[in-house]
C-alpha positions as CSV (number, residue, x, y, z in Angstrom):
1,M,16.9,-2.8,-9.3
2,A,18.5,-6.0,-8.2
3,R,17.0,-5.5,-4.7
4,H,13.6,-4.9,-6.2
5,E,13.9,-8.0,-8.4
6,Q,14.9,-10.2,-5.5
7,H,11.9,-9.1,-3.4
8,L,9.5,-9.5,-6.3
9,L,10.8,-13.1,-6.8
10,W,10.3,-13.8,-3.1
11,L,6.8,-12.4,-3.1
12,F,5.9,-14.4,-6.2
13,L,7.3,-17.6,-4.6
14,G,5.6,-17.0,-1.3
15,H,8.9,-16.6,0.6
16,Q,7.6,-13.6,2.5
17,Q,9.6,-14.3,5.6
18,L,12.7,-13.2,3.7
19,S,11.2,-9.9,2.8
20,R,9.9,-9.5,6.4
21,Q,13.4,-10.0,7.6
22,W,14.7,-7.3,5.3
23,L,12.1,-4.9,6.6
24,Q,13.1,-5.6,10.2
25,E,16.9,-5.2,9.5
26,E,17.4,-2.9,6.5
27,A,14.3,-0.8,5.9
28,D,16.1,2.4,6.7
29,S,18.4,1.9,3.8
30,D,15.5,2.5,1.3
31,P,12.4,3.8,3.1
32,E,10.3,4.4,0.0
33,F,10.8,0.9,-1.2
34,A,10.2,-0.3,2.4
35,D,6.8,1.5,2.3
36,W,5.8,-0.4,-0.8
37,L,7.0,-3.7,0.5
38,A,5.1,-3.2,3.8
39,L,1.9,-2.7,1.8
40,R,2.5,-5.9,0.0
41,L,3.3,-7.8,3.2
42,R,0.6,-6.0,5.2
43,V,2.9,-5.1,8.0
44,P,3.0,-1.8,10.0
45,R,5.2,1.1,9.2
46,P,6.5,3.8,11.7
47,S,4.1,6.7,12.1
48,E,6.4,9.2,10.4
49,R,6.3,7.0,7.3
50,L,2.5,6.6,7.4
51,E,2.1,10.4,7.4
52,L,3.9,10.6,4.1
53,M,1.6,8.1,2.4
54,A,-1.6,8.8,0.5
55,P,-4.6,8.6,2.8
56,H,-6.0,5.4,1.2
57,L,-2.6,3.7,1.5
58,R,-2.4,4.7,5.2
59,Q,-6.0,3.4,5.7
60,Q,-5.1,0.2,3.9
61,L,-2.2,-0.6,6.2
62,T,-4.1,0.5,9.3
63,G,-7.0,-1.7,8.3
64,W,-4.7,-4.8,8.2
65,R,-3.1,-3.9,11.5
66,L,-6.4,-3.6,13.2
67,Y,-7.6,-6.9,11.6
68,Y,-4.5,-8.8,13.0
69,Q,-5.2,-7.2,16.4
70,G,-8.7,-8.5,16.4
71,D,-10.3,-5.0,16.2
72,Y,-12.7,-6.0,13.4
73,Q,-15.1,-3.0,13.6
74,P,-12.5,-0.3,13.1
75,A,-10.7,-2.5,10.6
76,V,-13.8,-2.5,8.4
77,E,-14.1,1.3,8.7
78,Q,-10.5,1.8,7.5
79,F,-10.9,-0.7,4.6
80,Q,-14.2,0.9,3.5
81,H,-12.7,4.5,3.6
82,A,-9.7,3.3,1.5
83,W,-12.1,1.4,-0.9
84,Q,-14.1,4.5,-1.6
85,A,-10.9,6.4,-2.5
86,V,-9.7,3.6,-4.7
87,L,-13.1,3.2,-6.4
88,N,-12.5,6.7,-7.9
89,D,-9.1,5.7,-9.3
90,Q,-9.5,2.6,-11.4
91,S,-5.8,2.6,-12.2
92,D,-4.9,1.6,-8.6
93,N,-6.0,-2.0,-9.0
94,P,-3.3,-3.6,-6.8
95,C,-4.8,-1.7,-3.8
96,A,-8.4,-2.7,-4.9
97,I,-7.4,-6.4,-4.9
98,D,-5.9,-6.1,-1.4
99,L,-8.8,-4.0,0.0
100,A,-11.4,-6.4,-1.3
101,L,-9.6,-9.3,0.2
102,G,-9.2,-7.4,3.5
103,L,-13.0,-6.8,3.7
104,G,-13.7,-10.4,2.8
105,K,-11.4,-11.7,5.5
106,V,-12.7,-9.3,8.2
107,Y,-16.3,-10.2,7.4
108,T,-15.3,-13.9,7.6
109,R,-13.8,-13.4,11.0
110,S,-16.9,-11.5,12.2
111,G,-19.5,-13.9,10.9
112,H,-20.9,-11.8,8.0
113,W,-20.4,-14.7,5.6
114,G,-22.6,-13.5,2.7
115,Q,-20.7,-10.2,2.3
116,A,-17.4,-12.0,3.0
117,R,-18.0,-14.2,0.0
118,D,-19.0,-11.3,-2.3
119,W,-15.8,-9.4,-1.4
120,I,-13.5,-12.4,-1.8
121,L,-15.1,-13.2,-5.2
122,H,-14.6,-9.5,-6.2
123,S,-11.0,-9.7,-5.2
124,L,-10.5,-12.9,-7.3
125,A,-12.1,-11.2,-10.3
126,L,-9.8,-8.2,-9.9
127,A,-6.7,-10.5,-9.4
128,R,-7.4,-12.4,-12.6
129,A,-7.9,-9.2,-14.6
130,Q,-4.4,-8.0,-13.4
131,H,-2.8,-11.5,-13.9
132,R,-1.7,-11.5,-10.2
133,L,-1.2,-15.2,-9.6
134,F,-0.4,-15.0,-5.9
135,A,-3.5,-12.9,-5.3
136,V,-5.6,-15.5,-7.0
137,T,-4.0,-18.1,-4.7
138,E,-4.8,-16.0,-1.6
139,G,-8.3,-15.5,-2.9
140,Y,-9.1,-19.2,-3.2
141,G,-7.5,-19.8,0.2
142,A,-9.7,-17.2,1.8
143,L,-12.8,-18.5,0.0
144,G,-12.0,-22.1,1.1
145,E,-11.7,-20.9,4.7
146,L,-15.1,-19.1,4.5
147,L,-16.9,-22.0,2.9
148,L,-15.5,-24.4,5.5
149,R,-16.8,-22.2,8.3
150,A,-20.1,-22.0,6.5
151,G,-20.6,-25.7,6.3
152,H,-19.7,-26.3,2.6
153,A,-16.8,-28.7,3.2
154,K,-16.7,-30.2,-0.3
155,A,-16.7,-26.8,-1.9
156,A,-14.0,-25.6,0.6
157,Q,-11.9,-28.6,-0.4
158,A,-12.1,-27.7,-4.1
159,C,-11.1,-24.1,-3.3
160,M,-8.2,-25.1,-1.1
161,S,-7.1,-27.6,-3.8
162,S,-7.1,-24.8,-6.4
163,A,-5.0,-22.6,-4.1
164,Y,-2.4,-25.4,-3.6
165,Q,-2.3,-26.2,-7.3
166,L,-1.7,-22.6,-8.2
167,L,1.5,-22.4,-6.1
168,P,4.6,-22.1,-8.3
169,P,7.3,-24.8,-7.9
170,G,9.5,-24.0,-4.8
171,S,6.8,-21.9,-3.1
172,G,7.3,-21.1,0.5
173,Q,3.5,-21.5,1.0
174,Q,3.3,-25.2,0.4
175,A,3.2,-26.3,4.1
176,K,0.7,-23.6,4.9
177,Q,-1.7,-24.7,2.1
178,L,-1.3,-28.4,2.9
179,N,-2.5,-27.6,6.4
180,Y,-5.5,-25.7,5.1
181,L,-6.3,-28.4,2.6
182,A,-6.1,-31.0,5.4
183,S,-8.8,-29.1,7.4
184,T,-11.2,-29.6,4.6
185,L,-10.4,-33.3,4.3
186,M,-11.0,-33.7,8.0
187,R,-14.5,-32.2,7.7
188,N,-15.2,-34.5,4.7
189,G,-14.3,-37.6,6.8
190,A,-11.0,-38.3,4.9
191,S,-9.0,-38.8,8.1
192,L,-6.1,-40.8,6.6
193,R,-5.6,-38.4,3.7
194,A,-5.7,-35.4,6.1
195,E,-3.2,-37.1,8.4
196,S,-0.8,-37.7,5.5
197,L,-1.0,-34.1,4.4
198,L,-0.5,-32.8,8.0
199,M,2.6,-34.9,8.5
200,T,4.0,-33.8,5.2
201,A,3.3,-30.2,6.2
202,L,4.8,-30.7,9.6
203,H,8.1,-32.1,8.3
204,M,8.3,-29.6,5.5
205,A,7.7,-26.6,7.8
206,H,10.1,-28.0,10.4
207,D,12.9,-28.3,7.8
208,Q,12.2,-24.8,6.5
209,G,12.0,-23.2,9.9
210,D,8.4,-22.2,9.4
211,S,7.2,-22.3,13.0
212,D,3.7,-21.0,12.1
213,S,3.0,-23.9,9.8
214,V,4.4,-26.4,12.4
215,W,2.0,-25.1,15.0
216,H,-1.0,-25.2,12.6
217,A,-0.2,-28.7,11.6
218,L,0.0,-29.8,15.3
219,A,-3.3,-28.1,16.1
220,R,-5.1,-29.9,13.2
221,L,-3.4,-33.2,14.2
222,Q,-4.8,-32.8,17.7
223,F,-8.3,-32.2,16.4
224,L,-7.9,-35.2,14.1
225,Q,-7.2,-37.3,17.3
226,L,-10.8,-36.5,18.3
227,Q,-12.0,-38.6,15.4
228,S,-9.7,-41.6,16.3
229,E,-11.5,-44.8,17.1
230,D,-8.6,-46.0,19.3
231,G,-8.9,-43.0,21.7
232,G,-6.2,-40.8,20.0
233,S,-3.2,-39.3,21.7
234,N,-1.8,-36.1,23.2
235,V,-0.1,-34.4,20.2
236,M,2.0,-32.2,22.5
237,Q,3.6,-35.3,24.0
238,S,3.9,-37.5,20.8
239,M,5.3,-34.6,18.7
240,A,7.5,-33.0,21.4
241,A,10.5,-33.0,19.2
242,Y,8.7,-30.7,16.7
243,L,7.4,-28.0,19.1
244,P,8.9,-24.6,18.1
245,E,10.1,-22.1,20.7
246,A,8.1,-19.2,19.2
247,R,4.4,-19.7,19.7
248,T,1.7,-18.9,17.0
249,P,-1.3,-17.6,19.0
250,V,-4.2,-18.8,16.9
251,A,-2.7,-22.3,16.3
252,C,-1.5,-22.7,19.9
253,G,-4.8,-21.6,21.3
254,L,-6.7,-24.1,19.0
255,L,-4.3,-26.8,19.8
256,Q,-5.0,-26.4,23.5
257,I,-8.7,-26.5,22.9
258,G,-8.4,-29.7,20.9
259,L,-6.2,-31.1,23.7
260,A,-8.8,-30.1,26.3
261,L,-11.6,-31.9,24.4
262,W,-9.4,-35.0,24.1
263,L,-8.6,-34.9,27.9
264,V,-12.3,-34.7,28.7
265,R,-12.8,-38.0,26.8
266,Q,-10.0,-39.5,28.9
267,G,-11.8,-38.4,32.1
268,Q,-9.1,-35.8,33.0
269,T,-11.3,-32.8,33.7
270,E,-8.8,-30.8,35.8
271,Q,-6.1,-31.1,33.1
272,A,-8.7,-30.1,30.4
273,A,-9.5,-27.0,32.4
274,Q,-5.8,-26.1,32.6
275,C,-5.6,-26.5,28.8
276,L,-8.5,-24.1,28.3
277,Q,-6.9,-21.6,30.6
278,Q,-3.8,-21.8,28.4
279,A,-5.9,-21.4,25.3
280,L,-7.3,-18.2,26.7
281,S,-3.8,-16.9,27.3
282,D,-2.6,-17.9,23.8
283,L,-5.6,-16.4,22.0
284,G,-5.7,-13.2,24.1
285,P,-7.3,-10.1,22.6
286,L,-6.0,-10.8,19.1
287,L,-8.6,-13.5,18.3
288,P,-11.9,-12.4,20.1
289,L,-14.2,-15.1,18.6
290,E,-11.9,-18.0,19.3
291,R,-11.3,-16.6,22.8
292,L,-15.1,-16.4,23.3
293,W,-15.4,-20.0,22.3
294,A,-12.7,-21.1,24.7
295,Q,-14.4,-19.1,27.5
296,R,-17.7,-20.9,26.9
297,L,-16.0,-24.3,26.8
298,H,-14.3,-23.5,30.1
299,G,-17.6,-22.5,31.7
300,A,-19.4,-25.5,30.4
301,L,-16.7,-27.8,31.5
302,L,-16.7,-26.5,35.1
303,G,-20.5,-25.9,35.2
304,Q,-19.9,-22.2,36.0
305,P,-21.4,-19.0,34.7
306,C,-19.4,-17.7,31.7
307,R,-18.4,-14.1,32.3
308,I,-17.7,-12.6,28.9
309,E,-15.9,-9.3,28.4
310,A,-18.3,-6.8,27.0
311,D,-16.0,-5.8,24.1
312,L,-16.0,-9.4,22.8
313,H,-19.4,-8.8,21.3
314,R,-18.4,-5.7,19.2
315,W,-18.1,-7.9,16.1
316,A,-21.9,-8.3,16.0
317,D,-22.3,-4.5,15.6
318,I,-20.6,-4.4,12.3
319,K,-22.8,-3.1,9.4
320,P,-21.4,-4.9,6.4
321,V,-21.5,-3.5,2.9
322,S,-21.4,-5.3,-0.5
323,P,-19.0,-4.8,-3.4
324,P,-19.9,-3.8,-6.9
325,A,-21.4,-6.8,-8.9
326,M,-18.5,-8.5,-10.5
327,V,-18.4,-12.4,-10.5
328,H,-16.2,-14.2,-12.9
329,V,-17.9,-17.1,-14.7
330,M,-15.3,-19.5,-13.2
331,D,-16.6,-18.6,-9.7
332,R,-20.3,-18.7,-10.4
333,T,-20.6,-22.0,-8.6
334,W,-19.3,-20.5,-5.3
335,A,-21.5,-17.4,-5.7
336,E,-24.6,-19.6,-5.9
337,L,-24.0,-21.7,-2.8
338,P,-26.6,-21.0,-0.1
339,L,-25.3,-19.3,3.0
340,A,-27.2,-18.6,6.2
341,T,-28.5,-15.0,6.6
342,A,-27.8,-15.0,10.4
343,N,-24.4,-14.2,11.7
344,G,-22.1,-17.2,11.6
345,F,-21.2,-16.8,15.3
346,A,-24.7,-16.2,16.6
347,R,-24.6,-19.4,18.7
348,L,-21.8,-17.8,20.8
349,Q,-24.3,-15.2,22.0
350,Q,-26.9,-17.9,23.1
351,P,-27.2,-19.1,26.7
352,L,-24.4,-21.5,27.8
353,G,-25.1,-25.1,26.9
354,S,-23.5,-28.4,27.7
355,L,-19.8,-29.0,26.9
356,E,-20.9,-31.2,24.0
357,Q,-23.1,-28.5,22.6
358,E,-20.4,-25.8,23.0
359,A,-17.9,-28.1,21.3
360,Q,-20.1,-28.2,18.2
361,A,-19.2,-24.5,17.6
362,R,-16.0,-25.8,16.2
363,T,-17.6,-25.9,12.7
364,A,-17.6,-22.0,12.7
365,F,-13.8,-21.9,13.1
366,F,-11.0,-22.7,10.7
367,I,-9.7,-25.9,12.2
């Protein structure tokens, strides 16, 4: 019971890295509890443990694994199968919250933004009904990311602000949420406020050993330099003392893209091309849409045809479904915002344009 209480406290406070460490080092001491904790943390379990789980729980974990691997189409299928099972068992609400959020996030990453919003709002309504504060925080964070990608920067800022304000004192998620809130401030033209939040997040994450949040802060600082009137700077050089050894793929890849665009403005085309090559390496197969954007930028920079791997277009083949109608009155404002009916990443399937035109695709990404 003491072990369970400790992990529940860590989960509530957002110190998930401590529970992840326990899973890596001591999961064999209590495999049943480890299965439950893995579901809450959305991390894989050994195949022999998966076989002992109920089918919908196995599909839930598999869906998240596929999502993090960038396999969006099969992730959707796993989430949908699990959702159908949970739909017949209204008592399994914790799974319903997580599955609705999973569908919302995978639809966000694949450009199906209307359905993504519906599922995230459904997850929020379920989380409120179950008084799951951290799930509400995650829901507002996911909604803010979606609305930022979809061009509603002010609404995104309001959602991200709500997510940050809902964090309990001492939460391990503060640096992460400050980074996300800073992204919305950047889009709204509040550069000084964004820089202040990013520097706070950077120092906070550095002191806490949160390398992921350090890299995300650095990536956003590099893109912030593109708005600088004095020409900006190379964040990799100016913040060299803060570079963690462990790399975070999405943040490192986006950082390299931002650095490449800055180098182009300095007339350093060759160095910019090298940065885009590094971005492709960082993004790899785990982030197919971000990788596709980097490939198009590289092709536009060098004036070369952009050869795209065929499997990078699988996201467009997803047939999204909608959740049951259930919008809380508090979220009606977000439900009524207009969203484009076309896929949010449709521009990435168009003929290659100029570097400036390709750089404008940034608005579809969470940076």
